[in-house]
C-alpha positions as CSV (number, residue, x, y, z in Angstrom):
1,X,11.2,28.6,-6.4
2,X,8.5,26.5,-7.1
3,X,7.3,23.6,-4.7
4,X,5.7,20.5,-5.4
5,X,3.5,18.8,-2.8
6,X,4.4,15.7,-1.2
7,X,2.9,12.6,-2.5
8,X,0.0,11.5,-0.2
9,X,0.4,8.3,1.5
10,X,-2.2,5.7,0.2
11,X,-4.8,4.0,2.4
12,X,-3.2,0.7,1.8
13,X,0.2,1.9,3.1
14,X,-1.6,3.9,5.8
15,X,-2.9,0.5,7.1
16,X,0.3,-1.2,6.8
17,X,1.9,1.3,8.8
18,X,-0.5,1.1,11.7
19,X,-0.3,-2.6,11.5
20,X,3.6,-2.4,11.4
21,X,3.8,0.1,14.4
22,X,1.3,-2.3,16.6
23,X,3.3,-5.5,15.8
24,X,6.5,-3.6,16.1
25,X,5.7,-2.5,19.8
26,X,4.6,-6.0,20.9
27,X,7.8,-7.7,19.5
28,X,10.1,-5.2,21.1
29,X,8.3,-6.0,24.4
30,X,8.7,-9.9,23.9
31,X,12.3,-9.4,22.2
32,X,14.5,-7.0,24.6
33,X,18.1,-8.6,23.6
34,X,20.1,-7.3,20.7
35,X,20.6,-10.4,18.8
36,X,22.7,-8.8,16.1
37,X,25.2,-7.9,19.3
38,X,25.4,-11.7,20.3
39,X,26.2,-12.4,16.7
40,X,28.8,-9.7,16.1
41,X,30.4,-10.6,19.7
42,X,30.6,-14.6,18.7
43,X,32.1,-13.5,15.5
44,X,34.9,-11.1,17.6
45,X,33.6,-8.1,16.1
46,X,33.4,-4.8,17.9
47,X,30.3,-2.8,17.4
48,X,29.3,-1.2,20.5
49,X,26.2,-3.3,21.3
50,X,24.0,-1.9,24.0
51,X,22.5,-5.0,24.8
52,X,18.8,-3.7,24.8
53,X,17.2,-3.9,21.5
54,X,15.6,-0.6,20.9
55,X,14.7,-1.2,17.1
56,X,13.7,-3.9,14.3
57,X,16.3,-4.5,11.9
58,X,14.7,-6.3,8.8
59,X,16.8,-9.0,7.3
60,X,15.0,-9.0,4.2
61,X,14.0,-6.2,2.2
62,X,10.9,-4.5,3.9
63,X,8.6,-4.2,1.0
64,X,6.2,-7.1,1.5
65,X,8.1,-8.3,4.5
66,X,7.4,-5.2,6.5
67,X,5.0,-7.0,8.8
68,X,6.6,-10.4,8.3
69,X,7.9,-11.1,11.9
70,X,10.0,-14.2,10.5
71,X,12.3,-11.2,8.8
72,X,12.6,-9.3,11.8
73,X,15.7,-9.3,14.4
74,X,15.5,-7.2,17.4
75,X,18.7,-5.0,17.6
76,X,20.2,-2.2,19.6
77,X,21.0,1.3,17.6
78,X,24.8,0.7,17.2
79,X,24.3,-2.7,15.8
80,X,21.7,-1.6,13.4
81,X,24.2,0.9,12.2
82,X,27.1,-1.6,11.8
83,X,24.9,-4.0,9.9
84,X,23.8,-1.1,7.5
85,X,27.2,0.2,7.1
86,X,29.0,-3.4,6.5
87,X,26.2,-5.2,4.5
88,X,28.7,-7.7,2.8
89,X,30.1,-8.9,6.2
90,X,26.2,-8.9,7.6
91,X,25.4,-11.3,4.6
92,X,28.2,-13.6,5.9
93,X,26.9,-13.5,9.3
94,X,23.2,-14.0,8.2
95,X,22.3,-10.7,9.5
96,X,21.1,-9.8,6.1
97,X,19.5,-12.1,3.4
98,X,20.6,-12.2,-0.2
99,X,17.7,-10.9,-2.6
100,X,17.1,-14.3,-3.9
101,X,16.7,-15.8,-0.3
102,X,13.5,-13.8,0.0
């Protein structure tokens, strides 16, 4: 079987990934509580929230917003999974933005 090599990451993407990695670490150090869990709990939705944020949820598509902290939300893994699996309900709760809102 012939295998094709993976595409190399561009210099621009490498810089963006590095910037994101550093911003992400600082953001999670300052924003330690899962915001999605607070919203889901207030809406009466059980999501298995662990309270401590371990990930960043991008409320808008990542592309150009990848390092835009105004589109970030600190979340725990269970809440992040819930948001990704229930996109229409997450939009109603403002956990996701519509494409037109970006």
